[in-house]
N, CA, C and O atoms as a DFTB+ gen file, in Angstrom:
480 C
 N C O
     1  1      34.601      17.560      10.110
     2  2      34.067      16.410      11.065
     3  2      34.006      15.481       9.807
     4  3      33.752      15.683       8.620
     5  1      34.430      14.090      10.742
     6  2      34.426      12.851       9.948
     7  2      33.380      12.224       8.991
     8  3      32.282      12.366       9.528
     9  1      33.274      11.683       7.973
    10  2      32.194      11.267       7.244
    11  2      31.735      10.841       7.406
    12  3      30.617      10.978       6.907
    13  1      32.092       9.397       8.628
    14  2      30.666       8.662       9.529
    15  2      30.082       9.213      10.380
    16  3      28.985       8.740      10.678
    17  1      30.686      10.715      11.285
    18  2      29.260      11.155      11.501
    19  2      28.682      12.123      11.482
    20  3      27.924      12.677      12.278
    21  1      29.094      12.376      10.418
    22  2      28.181      13.473       9.031
    23  2      26.798      11.815       8.521
    24  3      25.596      12.064       8.613
    25  1      26.967      11.269       8.345
    26  2      26.061      10.325       8.398
    27  2      25.623       9.718       9.132
    28  3      24.865       8.938       8.556
    29  1      25.615       9.520      10.436
    30  2      25.010       9.456      11.901
    31  2      24.278      10.409      11.780
    32  3      23.193      10.266      11.216
    33  1      24.661      11.571      12.256
    34  2      24.384      12.878      12.018
    35  2      22.827      13.000      10.744
    36  3      21.770      13.570      11.016
    37  1      23.113      12.372       9.564
    38  2      21.574      12.545       8.978
    39  2      20.952      11.607       9.561
    40  3      20.374      11.970      10.586
    41  1      20.858      10.590       9.308
    42  2      20.340       9.153       9.596
    43  2      19.730       9.536      10.615
    44  3      18.564       9.162      10.490
    45  1      19.969      10.465      12.238
    46  2      19.553      10.420      12.579
    47  2      18.233      11.844      12.424
    48  3      17.033      11.634      12.601
    49  1      18.558      12.607      12.226
    50  2      17.606      13.703      11.615
    51  2      17.069      13.194      10.459
    52  3      16.339      14.166      10.265
    53  1      16.783      12.339       9.359
    54  2      16.268      11.805       8.984
    55  2      14.910      10.762       9.625
    56  3      13.695      10.762       9.429
    57  1      15.827       9.935      10.456
    58  2      14.816       9.434      11.418
    59  2      13.705       9.707      12.123
    60  3      12.575       9.230      12.234
    61  1      14.550      10.931      12.736
    62  2      13.198      11.595      13.773
    63  2      12.146      12.431      12.844
    64  3      10.942      12.533      13.078
    65  1      12.820      12.985      11.786
    66  2      11.727      13.914      11.010
    67  2      10.412      12.343      10.245
    68  3       9.303      12.502       9.735
    69  1      10.820      11.637      10.373
    70  2      10.406      10.178      10.387
    71  2       9.170      10.065      11.428
    72  3       8.033      10.494      11.228
    73  1       9.792       9.176      12.958
    74  2       8.972       9.503      13.491
    75  2       7.284      10.520      13.895
    76  3       6.085      10.246      13.940
    77  1       8.366      12.061      14.167
    78  2       7.325      13.168      14.273
    79  2       6.287      12.887      12.793
    80  3       5.249      13.538      12.912
    81  1       6.325      12.245      11.728
    82  2       5.977      12.323      10.708
    83  2       4.291      11.733      11.418
    84  3       3.174      12.192      11.655
    85  1       4.805      10.865      11.489
    86  2       4.558       9.307      11.907
    87  2       3.293       9.414      12.865
    88  3       2.169       8.999      12.583
    89  1       3.687      10.069      14.099
    90  2       3.117      10.879      15.804
    91  2       2.060      11.759      14.782
    92  3       1.289      12.038      15.700
    93  1       1.432      12.408      13.600
    94  2       0.705      13.309      13.409
    95  2      -0.459      13.186      13.107
    96  3      -1.510      13.814      13.233
    97  1       0.141      11.628      12.386
    98  2      -1.984      11.155      11.738
    99  2      -2.506       9.794      12.192
   100  3      -1.840       8.787      11.951
   101  1      -3.461       9.735      12.721
   102  2      -4.115       8.572      13.191
   103  2      -3.577       7.335      12.358
   104  3      -3.754       7.537      11.157
   105  1      -2.959       6.086      12.634
   106  2      -2.740       4.830      12.229
   107  2      -3.618       3.823      12.782
   108  3      -3.895       3.510      13.940
   109  1      -4.149       3.206      11.139
   110  2      -5.426       2.062      11.424
   111  2      -4.241       1.135      12.686
   112  3      -3.247       0.740      12.076
   113  1      -4.207       0.843      13.884
   114  2      -3.806      -0.305      14.268
   115  2      -4.212      -1.683      14.032
   116  3      -3.290      -2.471      13.820
   117  1      -5.768      -2.279      14.021
   118  2      -6.336      -3.186      13.779
   119  2      -7.532      -2.924      14.044
   120  3      -8.034      -2.057      14.759
   121  1      -8.235      -4.238      13.033
   122  2     -10.231      -3.980      12.257
   123  2     -11.141      -5.278      12.713
   124  3     -10.776      -6.355      12.241
   125  1     -12.163      -5.283      13.489
   126  2     -12.911      -6.672      13.742
   127  2     -13.853      -6.052      12.416
   128  3     -14.364      -4.933      12.397
   129  1     -13.956      -7.327      11.066
   130  2     -13.112      -7.915      10.862
   131  2     -11.901      -7.029      10.606
   132  3     -11.817      -5.815      10.417
   133  1     -10.863      -8.129      10.662
   134  2      -9.403      -7.599       9.719
   135  2      -9.165      -8.080       8.427
   136  3      -9.495      -9.128       7.870
   137  1      -8.461      -7.004       8.028
   138  2      -8.459      -7.146       6.635
   139  2      -8.571      -8.868       6.020
   140  3      -8.319      -9.890       6.658
   141  1      -9.001      -8.755       4.679
   142  2      -9.307      -9.856       4.299
   143  2     -10.054     -10.916       4.936
   144  3     -10.411     -11.955       4.382
   145  1     -10.303     -10.530       6.337
   146  2     -11.228     -11.907       7.185
   147  2     -12.342     -11.871       6.064
   148  3     -12.552     -11.088       5.138
   149  1     -13.194     -13.412       6.652
   150  2     -14.169     -13.924       6.594
   151  2     -15.019     -13.900       7.143
   152  3     -14.673     -14.537       8.138
   153  1     -16.233     -13.558       7.327
   154  2     -17.234     -14.252       8.902
   155  2     -19.117     -14.569       7.660
   156  3     -19.704     -14.543       6.578
   157  1     -19.093     -14.833       9.170
   158  2     -21.327     -14.867       9.176
   159  2     -21.380     -14.060       7.792
   160  3     -20.774     -13.217       7.129
   161  1     -22.536     -14.904       7.801
   162  2     -23.726     -13.423       7.425
   163  2     -24.094     -13.040       8.587
   164  3     -23.701     -13.655       9.578
   165  1     -25.158     -11.639       8.724
   166  2     -26.403     -11.957       9.807
   167  2     -25.826     -10.325      10.182
   168  3     -25.812      -9.371       9.404
   169  1     -25.509     -10.342      11.175
   170  2     -25.639      -8.685      12.139
   171  2     -23.714      -8.793      12.479
   172  3     -23.082      -9.348      13.378
   173  1     -23.278      -7.961      11.260
   174  2     -21.978      -7.134      11.697
   175  2     -21.252      -6.774      12.602
   176  3     -22.230      -6.825      13.349
   177  1     -20.463      -6.454      13.259
   178  2     -19.814      -5.688      14.186
   179  2     -18.748      -4.363      13.197
   180  3     -17.755      -5.023      12.890
   181  1     -18.625      -3.499      12.853
   182  2     -17.357      -3.185      12.308
   183  2     -16.604      -1.970      14.045
   184  3     -16.974      -1.327      15.028
   185  1     -15.223      -2.492      13.163
   186  2     -14.852      -1.760      14.974
   187  2     -13.306      -1.718      14.305
   188  3     -12.639      -2.659      13.873
   189  1     -13.005      -0.391      14.372
   190  2     -11.712       0.020      13.428
   191  2     -11.162       0.935      14.989
   192  3     -11.657       1.810      15.700
   193  1      -9.949       0.181      14.978
   194  2      -8.818       1.040      16.199
   195  2      -8.086       1.575      16.261
   196  3      -7.120       0.817      16.339
   197  1      -7.638       2.981      16.300
   198  2      -5.889       4.084      15.600
   199  2      -5.239       3.922      17.127
   200  3      -5.468       3.413      18.224
   201  1      -4.496       4.532      16.578
   202  2      -3.426       5.203      17.334
   203  2      -3.602       6.416      18.306
   204  3      -3.142       6.674      19.419
   205  1      -4.351       6.984      17.547
   206  2      -4.701       8.189      18.477
   207  2      -6.142       8.295      18.686
   208  3      -6.909       7.391      18.356
   209  1      -6.577       9.544      19.308
   210  2      -8.534       9.892      19.720
   211  2      -8.499      10.044      18.242
   212  3      -7.545      10.061      17.464
   213  1     -10.189      10.183      17.989
   214  2     -10.166      10.116      16.551
   215  2     -11.964      10.600      16.845
   216  3     -12.809       9.818      17.280
   217  1     -12.210      12.009      16.490
   218  2     -13.488      13.324      15.996
   219  2     -14.177      12.318      15.706
   220  3     -13.706      11.614      14.813
   221  1     -15.194      11.984      16.181
   222  2     -16.052      10.853      15.913
   223  2     -17.021      11.921      14.684
   224  3     -17.230      11.849      13.473
   225  1     -17.315      12.623      15.495
   226  2     -17.954      13.566      14.730
   227  2     -17.755      13.777      13.272
   228  3     -18.668      13.712      12.449
   229  1     -16.306      14.078      12.950
   230  2     -16.109      14.572      11.845
   231  2     -15.938      13.756      10.922
   232  3     -16.005      14.071       9.734
   233  1     -15.636      12.323      11.445
   234  2     -15.435      10.795      10.719
   235  2     -16.165      10.017      10.131
   236  3     -17.161       9.625      10.741
   237  1     -15.866       9.425       8.454
   238  2     -17.020       8.933       8.085
   239  2     -16.724       7.524       7.895
   240  3     -15.584       7.278       7.499
   241  1     -17.680       6.333       8.136
   242  2     -17.338       5.346       7.763
   243  2     -18.529       4.915       6.313
   244  3     -19.717       5.236       6.347
   245  1     -17.818       4.069       5.006
   246  2     -19.331       4.150       4.481
   247  2     -18.689       2.681       3.810
   248  3     -17.502       2.449       3.582
   249  1     -19.470       2.081       3.653
   250  2     -19.768       0.305       2.977
   251  2     -20.178       0.263       1.632
   252  3     -21.097       0.812       1.024
   253  1     -19.335      -0.472       1.326
   254  2     -19.432      -0.354      -0.278
   255  2     -19.250      -2.190      -0.636
   256  3     -18.393      -3.071      -0.705
   257  1     -20.654      -1.970      -0.777
   258  2     -21.319      -3.235      -1.114
   259  2     -21.121      -4.561      -2.314
   260  3     -21.211      -3.876      -3.333
   261  1     -20.998      -5.405      -2.611
   262  2     -20.941      -6.735      -3.260
   263  2     -20.994      -5.610      -4.969
   264  3     -20.034      -5.358      -5.697
   265  1     -22.339      -5.193      -5.131
   266  2     -22.971      -4.444      -6.419
   267  2     -21.907      -2.766      -5.987
   268  3     -22.032      -1.928      -6.880
   269  1     -21.454      -2.542      -5.404
   270  2     -20.278      -1.493      -5.996
   271  2     -20.835      -0.489      -5.166
   272  3     -20.035       0.376      -4.810
   273  1     -22.758      -0.314      -4.508
   274  2     -23.510       0.821      -4.143
   275  2     -23.267       0.376      -2.901
   276  3     -23.378      -0.732      -2.376
   277  1     -22.553       2.515      -2.128
   278  2     -22.280       2.563      -0.805
   279  2     -23.022       3.351       0.250
   280  3     -23.880       4.226       0.130
   281  1     -22.551       2.892       1.150
   282  2     -23.473       3.372       2.449
   283  2     -23.106       3.865       3.394
   284  3     -22.290       3.313       4.132
   285  1     -23.648       5.121       3.644
   286  2     -22.593       5.506       5.007
   287  2     -23.379       5.142       6.219
   288  3     -24.610       5.153       6.239
   289  1     -22.552       4.788       7.321
   290  2     -22.491       4.121       8.409
   291  2     -22.970       4.680       9.736
   292  3     -22.443       5.780       9.900
   293  1     -23.572       4.432      10.503
   294  2     -23.713       5.457      11.690
   295  2     -22.351       5.065      12.346
   296  3     -21.943       3.907      12.441
   297  1     -21.656       6.266      12.818
   298  2     -20.621       5.537      14.083
   299  2     -21.125       5.579      15.494
   300  3     -21.855       6.525      15.791
   301  1     -20.833       4.677      16.409
   302  2     -21.388       4.287      17.840
   303  2     -20.590       5.715      18.497
   304  3     -19.399       5.966      18.313
   305  1     -21.240       6.291      19.039
   306  2     -21.013       7.567      20.628
   307  2     -20.288       6.940      21.387
   308  3     -19.406       7.392      22.117
   309  1     -20.761       5.426      21.197
   310  2     -20.103       5.229      23.071
   311  2     -19.261       4.473      22.659
   312  3     -19.788       3.364      22.569
   313  1     -18.090       4.436      22.309
   314  2     -16.959       4.037      21.931
   315  2     -15.634       4.745      22.704
   316  3     -15.864       5.863      23.163
   317  1     -14.738       4.392      22.829
   318  2     -13.430       4.625      23.184
   319  2     -12.671       5.764      22.132
   320  3     -12.500       5.626      20.921
   321  1     -12.411       6.530      22.696
   322  2     -11.960       8.014      21.653
   323  2     -10.974       7.263      21.295
   324  3     -10.258       7.588      22.242
   325  1     -10.188       6.358      20.585
   326  2      -9.238       5.673      19.617
   327  2     -10.035       4.646      18.616
   328  3      -9.651       3.992      17.646
   329  1     -11.396       4.790      19.310
   330  2     -12.496       3.128      18.496
   331  2     -12.914       4.226      17.319
   332  3     -13.066       5.437      17.484
   333  1     -13.023       3.652      16.381
   334  2     -14.844       3.391      15.632
   335  2     -15.930       2.378      14.834
   336  3     -15.951       1.397      14.091
   337  1     -16.276       2.750      15.106
   338  2     -17.063       1.367      15.327
   339  2     -18.893       1.221      14.465
   340  3     -19.744       1.842      15.101
   341  1     -19.128       0.899      13.897
   342  2     -20.807       0.165      13.599
   343  2     -21.184      -0.719      13.863
   344  3     -20.622      -1.380      14.736
   345  1     -22.237      -1.130      13.284
   346  2     -22.691      -2.318      13.413
   347  2     -24.268      -2.640      12.339
   348  3     -25.315      -1.995      12.388
   349  1     -24.058      -3.420      11.752
   350  2     -24.947      -3.733      10.052
   351  2     -25.546      -5.265       9.627
   352  3     -24.914      -6.321       9.637
   353  1     -26.393      -5.136       9.401
   354  2     -26.860      -6.671       8.792
   355  2     -26.208      -7.144       6.793
   356  3     -26.730      -7.058       5.682
   357  1     -25.120      -7.527       7.222
   358  2     -24.709      -7.790       5.647
   359  2     -25.159      -9.057       5.346
   360  3     -25.202      -9.736       6.372
   361  1     -25.637      -9.867       4.014
   362  2     -25.962     -10.816       3.234
   363  2     -24.206     -11.215       2.185
   364  3     -23.416     -10.514       1.553
   365  1     -24.315     -12.847       2.553
   366  2     -22.989     -12.949       1.864
   367  2     -22.442     -12.266       0.568
   368  3     -23.364     -11.813      -0.110
   369  1     -21.122     -12.052       0.001
   370  2     -20.767     -11.199      -1.337
   371  2     -19.624     -10.792      -0.287
   372  3     -19.571     -11.075       0.910
   373  1     -18.613      -9.958      -1.162
   374  2     -17.263      -9.582      -0.645
   375  2     -17.769      -7.289      -0.913
   376  3     -18.348      -6.533      -1.694
   377  1     -16.991      -7.279       0.392
   378  2     -17.482      -5.733       1.026
   379  2     -16.346      -5.232       0.910
   380  3     -15.436      -5.828       0.335
   381  1     -16.205      -3.946       1.488
   382  2     -15.401      -2.925       1.846
   383  2     -15.576      -1.525       2.762
   384  3     -16.112      -0.442       2.525
   385  1     -14.971      -1.992       3.749
   386  2     -15.520      -0.624       4.849
   387  2     -14.340       0.316       4.397
   388  3     -13.165      -0.046       4.352
   389  1     -14.895       1.821       4.003
   390  2     -13.932       2.388       3.438
   391  2     -13.805       3.959       4.915
   392  3     -14.678       4.822       4.999
   393  1     -12.901       3.927       5.584
   394  2     -12.528       4.967       6.356
   395  2     -11.927       5.905       5.960
   396  3     -11.079       5.756       5.080
   397  1     -12.216       7.201       6.534
   398  2     -12.091       8.729       6.824
   399  2     -12.119       9.110       8.356
   400  3     -13.206       9.195       8.927
   401  1     -10.772       9.374       9.118
   402  2     -11.050      10.163       9.748
   403  2      -9.952      11.049      10.594
   404  3      -8.741      11.237      10.474
   405  1     -10.809      11.433      11.366
   406  2      -9.656      13.401      11.731
   407  2      -9.351      12.662      13.045
   408  3      -9.979      12.044      13.904
   409  1      -8.431      12.926      12.856
   410  2      -7.609      12.927      13.666
   411  2      -7.843      13.894      14.741
   412  3      -8.621      14.751      14.321
   413  1      -7.436      14.152      16.153
   414  2      -7.590      15.047      17.008
   415  2      -6.610      16.623      16.516
   416  3      -6.981      17.764      16.239
   417  1      -5.507      16.088      16.578
   418  2      -4.597      16.904      16.181
   419  2      -4.717      17.658      14.713
   420  3      -3.929      18.497      14.275
   421  1      -6.196      17.019      13.906
   422  2      -6.163      17.783      12.925
   423  2      -6.068      17.770      11.334
   424  3      -6.364      18.513      10.399
   425  1      -5.158      15.783      11.661
   426  2      -4.881      15.762      10.267
   427  2      -5.524      14.539      10.549
   428  3      -5.648      13.936      11.615
   429  1      -6.128      14.132       8.769
   430  2      -7.347      13.182       8.077
   431  2      -6.494      11.836       7.424
   432  3      -5.559      11.982       6.635
   433  1      -7.030      10.391       7.936
   434  2      -6.617      10.019       7.772
   435  2      -7.151       8.751       6.710
   436  3      -7.751       7.942       7.418
   437  1      -7.147       8.359       5.480
   438  2      -8.165       7.577       5.023
   439  2      -7.567       6.024       4.859
   440  3      -6.445       5.623       5.169
   441  1      -8.703       5.265       4.260
   442  2      -8.010       3.664       3.803
   443  2      -9.163       2.434       4.134
   444  3      -9.809       2.561       5.174
   445  1      -9.360       1.535       3.472
   446  2     -10.247       0.383       3.095
   447  2      -9.432      -0.420       4.449
   448  3      -8.308      -0.272       4.929
   449  1     -10.760      -1.464       4.840
   450  2     -11.237      -2.734       5.479
   451  2     -12.039      -4.255       4.450
   452  3     -13.023      -4.845       4.895
   453  1     -11.486      -4.583       3.320
   454  2     -11.593      -5.141       2.679
   455  2     -12.562      -6.546       3.437
   456  3     -12.799      -6.220       4.600
   457  1     -12.867      -7.263       3.277
   458  2     -13.575      -8.421       3.923
   459  2     -14.684      -9.232       3.074
   460  3     -15.183      -8.854       2.015
   461  1     -14.960     -10.423       3.765
   462  2     -15.436     -11.437       2.868
   463  2     -17.056     -11.878       3.546
   464  3     -16.738     -12.461       4.583
   465  1     -18.508     -11.887       3.477
   466  2     -18.908     -12.007       4.114
   467  2     -19.637     -13.550       3.239
   468  3     -20.099     -13.748       2.115
   469  1     -19.353     -14.636       4.815
   470  2     -20.387     -15.820       4.142
   471  2     -21.439     -16.165       4.121
   472  3     -22.203     -15.327       4.601
   473  1     -22.076     -17.375       3.652
   474  2     -23.724     -17.988       4.016
   475  2     -23.728     -18.366       5.443
   476  3     -23.017     -17.727       6.218
   477  1     -24.516     -19.417       5.898
   478  2     -24.279     -20.359       7.135
   479  2     -24.117     -21.235       6.663
   480  3     -23.886     -22.254       7.315
């Protein structure tokens, strides 16, 4: 078999392995607030959108406050299967929403969404 065909076959195999792995996990596609965004103080809607259905009952949203204290947030039950959402009143400062979700295929993924709340 010529060398270039072997390289193409290897590349195709590696590419297909990578695509399969990506489908096996819930990947964050977007968030409100967006990563590194600045929002006004008050009632802030938190909304994370993933590329697959999420098991809401086994997923967790944790708010890390400016003083590094943590609060587990309730996840809204009335959202689309790929959305994890909550709502909380916030004062000015730097916050992080730490998420851990369980995709319906059984894989857990985690991440952070940092953002800033400014005064009015």
